[in-house]
C-alpha positions as CSV (number, residue, x, y, z in Angstrom):
1,M,279.6,192.3,124.3
2,P,280.6,194.9,126.6
3,E,278.3,195.9,129.5
4,E,276.5,199.3,129.2
5,T,277.6,202.1,131.4
6,G,275.4,204.2,133.7
7,R,272.1,203.4,135.4
8,V,270.5,200.5,133.5
9,G,266.7,199.9,133.7
10,V,265.1,197.1,134.5
11,R,266.4,194.0,132.5
12,Y,265.1,190.3,132.1
13,F,267.3,187.3,131.4
14,E,266.7,183.6,130.2
15,V,268.8,180.9,131.8
16,T,270.3,178.8,129.5
17,E,272.0,176.1,131.7
18,S,270.3,174.4,135.1
19,G,272.0,174.1,138.3
20,Q,273.5,177.5,138.7
21,R,273.1,179.6,141.9
22,I,271.4,182.9,141.6
23,D,274.1,184.9,143.0
24,N,276.8,183.3,140.8
25,Y,274.7,183.7,138.0
26,L,274.1,187.4,138.4
27,A,277.6,187.8,139.2
28,R,278.8,186.6,135.9
29,E,276.0,188.6,134.0
30,L,276.8,192.0,135.7
31,K,280.5,191.5,136.0
32,S,280.5,195.2,136.9
33,V,278.4,195.4,139.7
34,P,279.7,194.9,143.3
35,K,278.8,191.3,144.7
36,S,277.6,193.2,148.0
37,R,275.2,195.1,145.4
38,I,274.1,192.0,144.2
39,Y,273.6,189.8,147.6
40,R,271.5,193.3,148.9
41,M,269.0,193.0,145.9
42,L,268.4,189.6,146.8
43,R,268.0,190.0,150.1
44,R,265.6,192.7,149.3
45,G,263.6,190.6,146.9
46,E,264.5,193.1,144.0
47,V,265.6,190.1,142.1
48,R,262.7,187.9,140.8
49,V,262.8,184.4,139.0
50,N,259.8,183.5,137.3
51,G,258.2,186.1,139.1
52,G,259.1,185.1,142.8
53,R,261.4,186.3,145.1
54,V,264.4,183.9,146.0
55,K,267.3,183.5,148.3
56,P,270.9,183.8,147.2
57,M,271.4,179.8,146.9
58,H,268.6,179.4,144.7
59,K,269.8,176.9,141.9
60,L,268.3,178.1,138.5
61,R,266.9,176.1,135.4
62,A,267.4,176.3,131.8
63,G,264.1,178.3,130.9
64,D,264.0,180.5,134.1
65,R,263.3,184.3,133.7
66,V,265.2,186.4,135.8
67,R,264.1,189.9,136.6
68,V,267.1,192.5,137.7
69,P,266.2,195.8,139.0
70,P,267.6,199.1,137.7
71,V,271.2,199.1,138.7
72,Q,274.4,201.5,138.2
73,V,277.0,199.8,136.2
74,G,280.3,200.7,135.3
75,K,282.8,200.3,132.2
76,T,284.2,196.8,131.9
77,P,287.1,196.3,129.7
78,E,286.3,195.1,126.5
79,R,287.6,191.9,124.7
80,G,289.9,192.2,122.0
81,P,288.9,190.7,118.5
82,V,288.2,187.2,117.8
83,P,291.4,185.4,116.8
84,T,291.1,184.8,113.3
85,A,291.7,181.1,113.7
86,M,288.8,180.6,116.2
87,D,286.6,182.4,113.8
88,D,287.7,180.1,110.9
89,R,287.3,177.0,113.0
90,L,283.6,178.1,114.3
91,S,282.5,179.0,110.4
92,E,284.0,175.5,109.4
93,A,281.9,173.9,112.2
94,V,278.5,175.1,111.1
95,L,276.3,172.0,110.4
96,Y,273.0,174.0,109.9
97,E,271.6,177.4,109.8
98,D,268.4,179.4,109.5
99,S,267.0,182.6,110.7
100,G,266.3,180.9,114.2
101,L,268.8,178.2,114.5
102,L,272.4,177.3,114.5
103,V,274.1,174.1,114.7
104,L,277.9,173.8,115.1
105,D,280.1,170.6,115.4
106,K,281.8,172.1,118.1
107,P,285.7,171.3,118.1
108,A,287.1,169.4,121.4
109,G,289.1,172.1,123.6
110,V,286.7,174.9,122.9
111,A,284.8,176.0,125.7
112,V,281.1,176.8,125.0
113,H,281.5,179.8,127.0
114,G,283.8,182.2,129.1
115,G,284.6,182.2,132.6
116,S,286.7,180.1,135.1
117,G,289.8,181.7,133.4
118,I,288.4,181.4,129.9
119,D,287.8,184.6,128.1
120,L,286.5,183.4,125.3
121,G,284.3,180.5,124.4
122,V,281.8,179.8,121.4
123,I,279.3,182.1,122.1
124,E,281.2,185.3,122.9
125,A,283.3,184.2,119.6
126,L,280.1,184.1,117.7
127,R,278.7,187.3,119.1
128,G,282.2,189.2,118.5
129,T,282.1,187.8,114.7
130,R,278.7,187.6,113.2
131,N,275.8,190.4,112.9
132,D,272.7,188.4,114.5
133,P,271.1,190.3,117.0
134,F,270.3,187.6,119.3
135,L,272.6,184.8,119.9
136,E,272.3,182.3,122.8
137,L,273.5,178.8,123.7
138,A,270.4,176.2,123.9
139,H,272.5,173.9,126.0
140,R,276.3,172.9,126.8
141,L,278.9,170.6,126.0
142,D,281.8,170.2,128.0
143,R,285.2,171.9,126.8
144,D,286.8,168.5,126.0
145,T,283.7,167.0,124.3
146,S,283.1,167.8,120.5
147,G,280.0,167.6,118.3
148,C,276.4,169.0,117.9
149,L,276.1,172.0,119.8
150,V,272.7,174.1,119.2
151,V,272.4,178.0,119.3
152,A,269.4,179.9,119.3
153,K,269.4,182.9,117.0
154,S,265.9,184.2,118.3
155,R,264.2,184.6,121.6
156,S,261.1,182.2,120.5
157,A,264.0,179.7,119.2
158,L,265.4,179.5,122.7
159,R,262.0,179.2,124.4
160,H,261.1,176.4,122.0
161,L,264.4,174.6,122.4
162,H,264.1,175.1,126.5
163,S,260.6,173.6,126.2
164,A,261.5,170.4,124.4
165,L,264.3,169.9,126.7
166,R,262.3,170.0,129.9
167,A,259.7,168.0,128.1
168,G,262.3,165.0,127.2
169,Q,261.5,165.6,123.7
170,V,265.3,166.3,122.5
171,S,267.4,163.3,121.7
172,K,270.9,163.6,122.0
173,H,273.1,160.7,121.2
174,Y,276.9,160.3,122.0
175,D,279.7,158.2,120.6
176,L,282.3,157.1,123.2
177,L,285.7,154.9,123.5
178,V,286.0,153.4,126.8
179,D,288.6,151.3,128.7
180,G,287.6,147.3,128.7
181,R,285.1,145.2,127.6
182,W,281.5,146.8,128.3
183,P,279.1,143.9,128.9
184,A,276.4,144.1,125.7
185,N,273.7,143.4,128.6
186,R,274.6,146.5,130.7
187,R,271.8,148.7,128.5
188,S,271.4,151.3,131.2
189,V,273.2,153.0,134.2
190,R,271.2,154.7,136.7
191,L,273.6,156.6,139.4
192,R,272.7,159.6,141.1
193,L,275.2,162.4,140.8
194,E,276.4,164.9,143.0
195,R,278.8,168.0,141.8
196,Y,281.2,169.3,144.0
197,H,284.9,171.1,144.2
198,T,288.1,169.7,145.0
199,R,290.6,171.5,147.4
200,T,291.9,173.5,144.2
201,G,288.4,174.7,143.3
202,E,288.1,172.5,140.4
203,R,284.8,171.2,139.7
204,R,283.8,167.5,139.9
205,V,281.0,165.2,140.1
206,R,280.6,161.9,142.3
207,V,278.1,159.2,142.5
208,R,276.5,159.7,145.5
209,A,273.2,158.0,147.1
210,D,271.3,161.6,147.8
211,G,272.4,162.9,144.7
212,K,270.3,163.9,141.8
213,P,268.7,161.3,139.5
214,A,270.8,160.5,136.5
215,R,270.4,158.0,133.8
216,T,272.2,157.1,130.6
217,D,271.3,154.4,128.1
218,F,273.9,152.4,126.4
219,T,274.6,150.4,123.1
220,L,278.0,148.5,122.8
221,K,279.1,149.3,118.9
222,G,282.1,147.3,118.9
223,Y,285.3,145.7,120.9
224,S,288.6,145.5,119.8
225,A,292.0,145.3,122.0
226,G,290.8,146.1,125.1
227,V,288.7,148.9,124.1
228,S,284.7,149.2,123.8
229,W,282.9,151.4,121.4
230,L,279.7,153.0,122.9
231,E,276.8,154.8,121.9
232,A,275.3,156.8,125.0
233,V,271.7,158.5,125.0
234,L,271.4,160.8,128.0
235,K,268.0,160.7,129.7
236,T,268.9,163.5,132.2
237,G,271.3,166.3,131.4
238,R,273.7,166.3,134.9
239,T,277.2,167.8,134.4
240,H,279.8,165.1,133.2
241,Q,277.1,162.7,133.3
242,I,278.6,160.3,130.6
243,R,281.9,160.5,132.2
244,V,281.2,159.5,135.7
245,H,278.8,156.8,134.8
246,T,281.3,155.1,132.8
247,A,283.9,155.5,135.3
248,A,281.8,154.2,138.3
249,S,281.1,151.3,135.9
250,G,284.7,150.5,135.7
251,S,285.4,151.7,132.1
252,P,286.6,155.4,132.0
253,I,286.5,156.9,128.6
254,L,289.8,157.0,126.6
255,G,291.6,160.4,126.8
256,E,289.8,160.8,130.4
257,S,291.5,163.4,132.8
258,K,289.2,163.9,135.8
259,Y,288.0,160.3,136.0
260,E,291.1,158.0,134.7
261,T,292.3,154.9,136.5
262,D,295.9,154.2,136.0
263,H,295.1,151.4,133.6
264,S,292.9,153.8,131.5
265,R,295.7,156.4,131.7
266,L,298.3,153.8,130.2
267,L,295.8,152.6,127.7
268,S,295.1,156.1,126.5
269,E,298.7,157.0,126.1
270,R,299.6,153.8,124.3
271,L,296.8,154.2,121.7
272,S,297.8,157.9,121.5
273,A,294.3,159.0,122.9
274,S,295.3,163.1,122.8
275,R,291.9,164.2,123.9
276,L,288.5,163.0,125.6
277,C,287.1,160.3,123.4
278,L,283.4,161.3,123.6
279,H,281.7,163.2,121.0
280,A,278.2,164.3,120.7
281,S,277.2,162.7,117.2
282,S,273.6,163.8,116.7
283,V,270.7,165.9,118.2
284,A,267.1,165.5,117.4
285,F,264.1,167.8,118.0
286,Q,260.9,169.0,116.9
287,W,261.5,172.3,114.5
288,Q,259.5,174.3,112.0
289,G,256.7,171.7,112.0
290,R,258.8,168.1,111.7
291,R,261.5,166.2,113.6
292,R,264.7,167.2,112.7
293,R,267.7,165.4,113.2
294,F,271.5,166.7,113.2
295,E,274.3,165.1,113.0
296,A,278.3,165.2,113.6
297,A,280.6,163.0,111.9
298,W,283.4,161.3,113.9
299,P,286.6,163.5,114.3
300,N,289.8,162.0,113.0
301,E,291.4,161.7,116.5
302,L,288.5,159.5,117.6
303,R,288.8,157.2,114.4
304,Q,292.5,157.1,114.9
305,V,292.2,155.8,118.4
306,W,289.6,153.4,117.4
307,C,292.0,152.1,114.4
308,A,295.1,151.7,116.7
309,A,293.1,149.6,118.8
310,G,291.9,147.4,115.9
311,G,288.5,148.5,115.1
């Protein structure tokens, strides 16, 4: 939605993604406010996170409440209409909906939100085509990952989901196809991860002893012709966690572009893996008094790769 014009009063934002620096977060949310003004607000302590002052380098967590003081904003360019093709894809992707919740089977190749050269993501498209007064991502998926994506349709639903995420009460299961024979007894990978940027500015993640703790549990579901089908369960939610944990274990995900090896790239080409073979197959959490589980079927692209491997 376009930003208001003129002097805007005190506003509150609820953070939906952990790991963002407060200065970068404000630059994205207040697109028409000069960065010099944003840093001045931070230096003066006018911006509060959960009631306290923070420095520009402060890392936000999902569920944090950010208070922004009155600020003069200019008019920002409005986005054009959401392309019909994208509107149709998202309409067909709805797995579940009620007054507070929307669960989608997000297509691969579609970002969950705009930024970094992407003008339109899932959340912007939803806001541009639906009449819901409130729509916020409860979590995120990589652009190249398909599957279950939860969107809150009310502030109370968002708070409930963030609370469940922080308490470890949300279960996320992924299906993936990797290069090589995954040992059946390798049931958990616990490697600390660090985010960094390449010389070209691309965001990446690597294993580092002083990185943030990360744990992914794996189950071997099948093996055929040099390809393992795995189920992964996230115990932490780091950026690119499954992708880096599998690559660091010697088995990059097929269709991988950021963490591939020469062998996995050639195997992906031979099996015509045209996309990252990672799919968020289910998500489960307490909702409206009972445990709910939402599932997204395997996309055809993954089925075709598995069949090509003889599975």
